[in-house]
C-alpha positions as CSV (number, residue, x, y, z in Angstrom):
1,M,25.6,-22.9,10.9
2,Q,24.8,-25.9,8.7
3,R,23.2,-25.0,5.3
4,Q,19.9,-26.2,5.0
5,E,19.3,-28.4,2.0
6,E,18.0,-27.1,-1.5
7,S,14.2,-27.8,-2.1
8,G,12.6,-27.3,-5.3
9,E,9.3,-26.2,-6.7
10,D,7.9,-25.8,-10.5
11,I,6.1,-22.4,-9.9
12,V,7.0,-19.8,-6.9
13,I,5.2,-16.9,-6.8
14,V,6.5,-13.9,-4.4
15,G,4.1,-11.8,-2.5
16,A,1.0,-12.8,-0.7
17,G,-0.7,-9.6,-1.7
18,L,-3.7,-9.3,-4.0
19,A,-1.8,-10.2,-7.5
20,G,0.0,-13.3,-5.5
21,L,-3.1,-14.6,-4.0
22,A,-5.0,-14.7,-7.3
23,A,-2.3,-16.0,-9.5
24,A,-2.0,-18.9,-7.1
25,L,-5.5,-19.5,-7.0
26,G,-6.3,-19.1,-10.8
27,L,-3.3,-21.9,-11.3
28,H,-5.2,-24.1,-8.4
29,R,-8.7,-23.7,-10.1
30,K,-6.6,-25.5,-13.5
31,G,-4.9,-28.0,-11.4
32,V,-1.4,-26.5,-11.4
33,R,0.1,-26.3,-8.2
34,S,2.0,-23.2,-6.8
35,V,3.8,-21.8,-3.8
36,V,3.7,-18.6,-2.6
37,L,6.5,-16.6,-0.3
38,E,5.4,-14.2,1.7
39,S,8.1,-12.2,4.0
40,S,5.7,-11.2,6.6
41,P,4.8,-13.7,9.2
42,S,1.1,-13.7,8.7
43,L,-1.1,-12.3,5.7
44,R,-1.0,-8.7,5.9
45,A,-5.1,-7.7,5.6
46,S,-4.2,-4.1,6.0
47,G,-4.6,-1.7,3.3
48,F,-8.1,0.2,2.7
49,A,-10.2,-0.4,-0.5
50,F,-10.5,-0.3,-4.2
51,A,-13.2,0.2,-7.2
52,T,-13.8,-3.1,-8.4
53,W,-15.6,-2.7,-11.9
54,P,-17.5,-5.4,-14.4
55,N,-14.1,-6.4,-16.0
56,A,-12.7,-7.0,-12.1
57,F,-15.9,-9.2,-11.1
58,R,-15.2,-11.1,-14.6
59,A,-11.8,-11.9,-13.0
60,L,-13.3,-12.7,-9.5
61,D,-15.8,-14.9,-11.1
62,A,-13.2,-17.0,-13.1
63,L,-11.1,-17.7,-9.7
64,G,-14.8,-18.6,-8.3
65,V,-14.8,-15.6,-5.6
66,G,-17.0,-13.4,-7.4
67,D,-20.1,-13.8,-5.3
68,Q,-18.6,-14.0,-2.0
69,I,-17.4,-10.6,-2.4
70,R,-20.7,-9.3,-3.8
71,K,-22.0,-10.4,-0.7
72,L,-20.2,-8.6,1.8
73,H,-20.0,-5.1,-0.6
74,L,-22.9,-2.6,-1.6
75,H,-23.5,-2.3,-5.4
76,I,-22.7,1.6,-6.0
77,Q,-25.4,3.4,-8.1
78,G,-23.6,6.0,-9.2
79,L,-21.0,9.0,-9.3
80,R,-21.4,12.7,-8.2
81,V,-18.8,15.0,-8.7
82,M,-19.3,18.6,-6.6
83,S,-17.0,21.8,-6.6
84,A,-15.7,22.2,-3.1
85,S,-16.0,25.9,-2.9
86,T,-19.4,26.3,-4.2
87,G,-21.3,22.8,-3.6
88,E,-22.2,23.2,-7.7
89,I,-22.4,20.1,-9.3
90,A,-20.4,19.4,-12.0
91,K,-21.2,15.8,-13.0
92,E,-23.8,12.7,-12.0
93,V,-23.7,9.5,-13.5
94,D,-25.7,6.6,-13.1
95,F,-23.7,3.5,-13.2
96,R,-25.3,0.7,-15.5
97,D,-22.4,-1.5,-15.2
98,E,-21.7,-3.2,-11.9
99,F,-19.2,-1.4,-9.3
100,S,-18.2,-1.9,-5.6
101,C,-15.6,-0.7,-3.4
102,V,-13.9,-3.7,-2.1
103,R,-12.0,-3.6,1.3
104,R,-8.7,-5.0,0.3
105,D,-8.3,-7.3,3.7
106,V,-11.6,-8.9,2.8
107,L,-10.3,-10.0,-0.5
108,L,-7.4,-10.9,0.7
109,Q,-8.7,-13.4,3.2
110,V,-11.1,-14.8,0.7
111,L,-8.6,-15.6,-1.8
112,A,-6.2,-16.8,1.0
113,A,-9.0,-19.2,2.2
114,E,-9.8,-20.5,-1.2
115,L,-5.8,-22.0,-1.5
116,P,-4.6,-25.4,-0.3
117,T,-3.4,-25.8,3.1
118,G,0.6,-24.9,3.0
119,T,0.1,-22.8,-0.3
120,I,1.3,-19.7,1.2
121,R,4.7,-19.9,3.1
122,Y,5.1,-16.9,5.8
123,S,8.3,-15.5,6.9
124,S,10.2,-16.5,3.6
125,K,12.1,-13.2,2.6
126,I,14.1,-13.8,-0.4
127,V,17.6,-11.7,-0.1
128,S,19.0,-13.1,-3.7
129,I,18.0,-14.6,-7.0
130,D,20.3,-16.9,-9.0
131,E,19.7,-18.1,-12.6
132,H,20.9,-21.2,-14.0
133,G,21.6,-21.7,-17.8
134,D,18.3,-24.2,-17.9
135,G,16.2,-21.3,-17.1
136,A,15.9,-22.3,-13.4
137,K,16.4,-20.3,-10.5
138,T,17.6,-20.7,-7.1
139,L,16.2,-18.3,-4.5
140,H,18.2,-17.3,-1.4
141,L,16.0,-16.9,1.6
142,A,17.2,-14.4,4.7
143,D,16.9,-17.8,6.6
144,G,19.5,-19.6,5.0
145,S,17.7,-22.0,3.1
146,T,17.4,-22.2,-0.8
147,L,14.6,-23.0,-3.3
148,R,14.8,-23.8,-6.7
149,A,12.0,-22.6,-9.1
150,K,11.5,-23.7,-12.8
151,V,8.9,-20.4,-12.9
152,L,9.4,-17.2,-10.8
153,V,6.3,-14.7,-10.4
154,G,6.8,-11.6,-9.0
155,C,4.0,-10.1,-7.2
156,D,5.9,-8.4,-4.1
157,G,4.8,-4.7,-4.7
158,I,6.6,-1.6,-5.4
159,N,10.0,-2.5,-3.9
160,S,10.3,-5.8,-5.5
161,M,12.9,-8.1,-5.0
162,V,12.0,-9.6,-8.4
163,G,12.0,-6.5,-10.2
164,R,15.2,-5.3,-9.3
165,W,16.5,-8.7,-9.9
166,L,15.3,-7.9,-13.5
167,G,16.5,-4.5,-13.8
168,L,13.2,-2.9,-13.7
169,A,13.3,1.0,-13.5
170,K,12.5,2.3,-9.5
171,P,9.4,4.2,-9.2
172,S,9.2,7.6,-9.8
173,H,7.1,10.5,-8.3
174,S,3.9,11.3,-10.3
175,G,3.8,14.8,-8.9
176,R,0.8,13.8,-6.6
177,S,0.4,12.7,-3.1
178,A,-2.5,11.2,-1.4
179,T,-3.8,9.9,1.9
180,R,-6.9,7.4,2.2
181,G,-8.4,5.2,4.9
182,L,-11.5,3.6,5.8
183,A,-14.2,5.0,8.0
184,R,-16.1,2.7,10.2
185,Y,-19.7,3.5,11.4
186,P,-20.6,0.3,14.0
187,D,-24.3,1.2,14.0
188,G,-24.3,2.1,10.0
189,H,-23.4,5.3,8.2
190,G,-26.6,6.0,6.3
191,F,-24.8,6.9,3.4
192,P,-26.4,6.2,0.0
193,P,-24.9,3.9,-2.2
194,K,-23.1,6.5,-4.4
195,F,-19.6,7.7,-5.1
196,L,-19.1,11.3,-3.9
197,Q,-16.1,13.6,-5.3
198,L,-15.4,17.2,-4.2
199,F,-12.8,19.2,-6.3
200,G,-10.9,22.2,-5.9
201,N,-7.7,24.3,-6.5
202,G,-5.0,21.2,-7.0
203,F,-7.0,19.0,-4.7
204,R,-9.5,16.3,-4.8
205,F,-11.6,14.4,-2.2
206,G,-13.8,11.5,-2.6
207,F,-15.9,8.7,-0.4
208,V,-17.8,6.1,-1.5
209,P,-19.4,3.1,1.0
210,C,-17.8,-0.1,0.9
211,N,-20.9,-1.5,2.9
212,D,-23.5,-0.6,5.4
213,T,-20.4,-0.1,8.1
214,D,-17.6,0.9,6.3
215,V,-16.5,3.8,3.9
216,Y,-13.7,4.4,2.1
217,W,-12.2,7.9,1.6
218,F,-9.2,9.6,-0.3
219,Y,-7.8,13.1,-0.5
220,T,-5.0,13.8,-3.2
221,W,-3.3,17.1,-4.0
222,S,-0.3,18.7,-6.3
223,P,2.1,19.9,-3.3
224,S,3.5,23.3,-4.3
225,E,7.2,24.1,-4.2
226,D,7.1,24.7,-0.9
227,G,5.9,21.7,0.2
228,Q,2.2,22.9,0.9
229,S,-0.9,21.7,-0.8
230,S,-1.5,24.2,-4.2
C-alpha cells in the first residue's frame, strides 16, 4: 500500500461534537481557519437535550446562533420539586433568567450549518499522535494518511484519543447511575413550560419541555451493593 503524503493545517480540532463545532465556529467568526476531524461517516446528531442558562446563551450569541436556538425552543419559566411518595412540593422557583432545554441534535446541526464547506472531515479516526521538537503534532489516521497540526484541540469526548495522548486520567464512576431520553408528542404534549423534578429514596426523576412536541426526561439513582436501586 502506497503511503499517502502528509498534509498540514494550522489548527486541527478532534471531534465534531458540541465543543468541537463551537470551537471551530468561534475561530471562523474571528477569521481563523480550522479543520475538524470526526471519526464517524456523518454528523452524529443524536443524544438528547440539556439545560441552557444565560451564560450558555451568551456563548451562543457570541457564535451568532443564539436567536436560532431561541426560536426552536421554549422559554422555561420555573422549577417545581416534589416528593414522589407524598406529592408534597419541596421547592418551587420562578426563573427570572433565561432558561431553555435545548435538543443536542438541533444545536449540532445549527453549528455545522454555519461552518464553511469542508471544515468537517468525516471518517477521520486518529490512531496515534507524534509531537515534534517545534511543538507541531503529526496525526496518524486509520486510513493511513497523516496530518501535521501546529495547534491540536481535543474535543473527542469521554474516551478521548487526545486525552490519552496527554496522559489525562481515565473517567471514574461517580457512584450514580442515570438514564435519559426524549419523549415526542406529534400532536403536542400540553405540558406547561416548567421543569418538574420528583425525588425519593436514592433516586430523582425529572422532565422539561424542549418545544411544543418534545420533552426531555431523566432518571438518576444510587445503586445498592446488589446492583439494584437503593
